[in-house]
C-alpha positions in Angstrom: -140.1 80.0 15.5 -136.5 81.3 16.0 -134.9 84.4 15.0 -131.1 84.5 13.3 -128.5 85.1 16.0 -127.1 88.5 16.2 -123.9 87.4 14.4 -125.9 86.0 11.6 -128.0 89.0 11.4 -124.8 91.4 11.0 -123.5 88.9 8.3 -126.7 89.2 6.3 -126.7 93.0 6.5 -123.3 93.0 4.9 -124.0 90.9 1.9 -121.4 91.6 -1.0 -123.1 93.3 -3.9 -122.0 90.8 -6.7 -122.9 91.1 -10.5 -123.6 94.0 -12.8 -125.8 96.7 -11.9 -129.6 96.3 -13.0 -130.1 97.6 -16.6 -134.0 98.2 -15.9 -132.9 100.8 -13.3 -130.2 102.6 -15.3 -132.2 105.6 -15.9 -131.2 109.5 -15.5 -133.4 109.8 -12.4 -131.7 106.8 -10.7 -128.1 107.4 -11.6 -126.5 107.9 -8.2 -129.3 106.3 -6.3 -127.9 104.0 -3.4 -131.0 101.9 -3.4 -131.1 101.5 -7.2 -127.5 100.4 -7.2 -128.0 97.8 -4.7 -130.2 95.9 -7.4 -128.2 93.6 -9.7 -129.0 92.3 -13.1 -130.8 89.0 -12.6 -129.7 85.7 -14.5 -130.7 85.8 -18.2 -134.4 84.5 -18.3 -135.0 84.6 -14.8 -138.9 84.4 -14.2 -141.3 83.8 -11.3 -142.3 80.2 -11.5 -145.7 78.8 -11.5 -146.3 78.2 -8.0 -149.2 77.7 -5.2 -149.5 80.4 -2.6 -151.6 80.5 0.6 -153.6 83.4 1.6 -156.4 83.9 4.1 -159.0 82.7 1.7 -157.1 79.5 0.8 -154.4 78.3 -1.6 -154.3 79.2 -5.2 -151.7 79.9 -8.1 -149.7 83.2 -7.5 -151.0 85.7 -10.2 -149.0 89.0 -10.8 -151.2 92.2 -11.6 -150.5 94.8 -14.3 -147.4 97.1 -13.9 -144.6 96.4 -11.7 -144.4 94.1 -8.5 -141.6 94.3 -6.1 -141.7 90.7 -4.7 -139.9 90.4 -1.4 -139.0 87.2 -0.4 -138.7 86.5 3.4 -138.7 84.2 6.3 -139.5 84.1 10.1 -135.9 83.0 10.7 -134.4 85.9 8.6 -133.6 88.9 11.1 -132.8 91.1 8.2 -136.1 90.4 6.5 -138.0 91.2 9.6 -136.0 94.5 9.9 -136.9 95.7 6.4 -140.5 94.7 6.4 -141.6 97.8 8.2 -139.8 100.1 5.8 -141.4 98.3 2.9 -144.8 98.9 4.3 -144.4 102.4 4.5 -143.4 102.6 1.1 -146.3 100.6 0.0 -148.7 102.9 1.7 -146.9 106.0 0.1 -146.2 104.6 -3.3 -148.5 101.5 -4.0 -151.1 101.8 -6.7 -152.0 100.7 -10.3 -148.5 100.8 -11.6 -146.5 99.4 -8.6 -147.1 97.3 -5.6 -145.0 95.5 -3.0 -145.7 91.7 -2.4 -143.9 90.2 0.3 -144.1 86.3 0.2 -143.1 84.0 3.0 -140.8 81.3 1.7 -138.6 78.4 2.9 -140.0 78.5 6.7 -138.1 76.1 9.1 -141.4 75.2 10.9 -145.0 74.9 9.8 -146.8 78.3 9.7 -150.3 79.3 8.9 -151.6 82.3 7.2 -153.0 83.6 10.5 -149.5 83.2 12.2 -147.9 85.0 9.2 -150.3 87.9 9.5 -149.4 88.0 13.2 -145.7 88.2 12.5 -146.4 91.0 9.8 -148.3 93.0 12.2 -145.6 92.4 14.9 -142.9 94.0 12.6 -145.2 97.0 11.5 -146.1 95.7 8.2 -149.8 94.9 8.8 -150.6 96.9 5.5 -149.4 93.5 3.7 -152.0 90.5 3.6 -150.2 87.3 4.4 -148.9 85.2 1.2 -147.0 81.8 1.9 -144.9 80.0 -0.7 -146.8 76.6 -1.0 -144.4 75.2 -3.8 -142.4 72.1 -3.0 -141.6 71.9 0.6 -142.7 75.8 0.6 -139.3 76.4 -0.8 -140.4 76.8 -4.4 -139.7 80.6 -4.6 -136.8 80.3 -2.5 -135.0 77.8 -4.7 -135.9 79.3 -8.2 -135.5 82.9 -7.4 -132.6 83.4 -4.5 -129.9 81.4 -5.9 -127.0 83.8 -5.9 -123.3 83.6 -6.6 -121.1 84.0 -3.0 -117.5 85.5 -2.8 -116.1 82.2 -1.5 -117.9 79.1 -2.4 -120.7 77.5 -4.7 -123.9 79.7 -5.4 -126.6 79.3 -2.9 -130.1 80.8 -2.1 -130.4 83.3 0.5 -132.6 86.0 2.0 -133.9 88.6 2.1 -134.3 88.7 -1.8 -136.3 91.5 -3.4 -137.2 91.1 -7.1 -138.7 93.7 -9.5 -140.9 91.8 -11.5 -143.1 92.7 -14.7 -146.6 91.8 -15.3 -145.5 88.7 -17.1 -143.2 87.4 -14.4 -140.1 88.3 -15.9 -137.5 89.4 -13.3 -135.8 92.9 -14.1 -133.6 93.4 -11.2 -132.7 91.7 -8.0 -131.6 92.7 -4.7 -130.1 90.7 -1.9 -129.9 91.6 1.9 -131.2 94.6 3.9 -129.0 97.3 2.8 -128.4 99.5 5.8 -128.4 103.3 5.8 -125.2 103.6 7.8 -122.5 101.3 9.6 -123.9 99.3 12.3 -121.8 99.2 15.5 -122.0 96.2 17.6 -122.6 96.7 21.3 -122.9 93.1 22.2 -120.3 90.8 24.0 -117.1 91.0 22.0 -118.4 93.8 19.8 -121.2 91.4 18.2 -124.1 93.2 16.6 -127.4 92.8 18.4 -130.9 93.3 16.9 -131.2 96.5 18.8 -128.0 97.9 17.2 -129.4 96.9 13.8 -132.9 98.6 14.7 -131.1 101.9 15.4 -130.0 102.2 11.7 -132.5 102.1 9.1 -132.4 100.4 5.8 -131.8 102.2 2.4 -135.6 101.7 1.9 -136.4 104.3 4.7 -133.9 106.9 3.4 -134.5 109.5 0.3 -133.0 107.1 -2.2 -135.4 104.5 -1.4 -138.3 106.9 -1.7 -136.8 108.2 -5.1 -136.5 104.6 -6.2 -140.2 103.7 -5.5 -141.3 107.2 -6.9 -139.8 106.3 -10.3 -141.1 102.9 -10.3 -144.7 104.1 -9.4 -144.4 106.4 -12.4 -143.3 103.4 -14.8 -139.9 104.9 -15.2 -137.5 101.9 -16.1 -135.2 101.6 -18.7 -135.8 99.5 -22.0 -139.7 99.8 -22.2 -142.5 100.5 -19.7 -144.6 98.2 -17.4 -148.0 97.0 -18.4 -150.6 99.8 -19.4 -151.9 100.6 -15.9 -155.6 99.9 -15.1 -157.9 99.6 -12.0 -156.5 96.8 -9.8 -159.1 93.7 -9.6 -159.2 92.0 -6.3 
């Protein structure tokens, strides 16, 4: 499995923020929150499709638990995805619970990959708290094609990663965010000023800042605009 080139990694960390801010995150506690502002209003009616996913136990339909789920679509070839996985893992450990959990799903792999290999990748990128979950929709791109198509500044809409989706228990997408938003400007030290993976690693994502924690804290408390998530209850394995 290959990684993105340094240039591609730099490009994905600077994904333009297009569209209206997510209405679900327009709350007093989150106004002015940079991480909340990175989420956009999703296309009307966007929902998690019925899709098969592979876990260590085998392949079965994807089921969402009560409350809110931050579905994080990632791929082994997406350097920004790999970079933010560790930050998301720390947030899951701190804020995950009956009202909220983070669910990374590997989608659109360029090479065949197993659950065991996915688990190794998660551990390698300091995200071993997550169990491997792989999109086994059509060509293993079911979620990628259904959920990550976005407008682009110059050209037709196209899918892209990383893609994070705030999802209710019934599968409705409440907010959507693209790219790994960085906490500061990345200075390229490679040949010709190109950004290298080491340059990106020096600057954490917004997930690792106080704004990222404030967003997750609000979501863990069920504080979203326009209603509240499903009534919390004990999670069922």
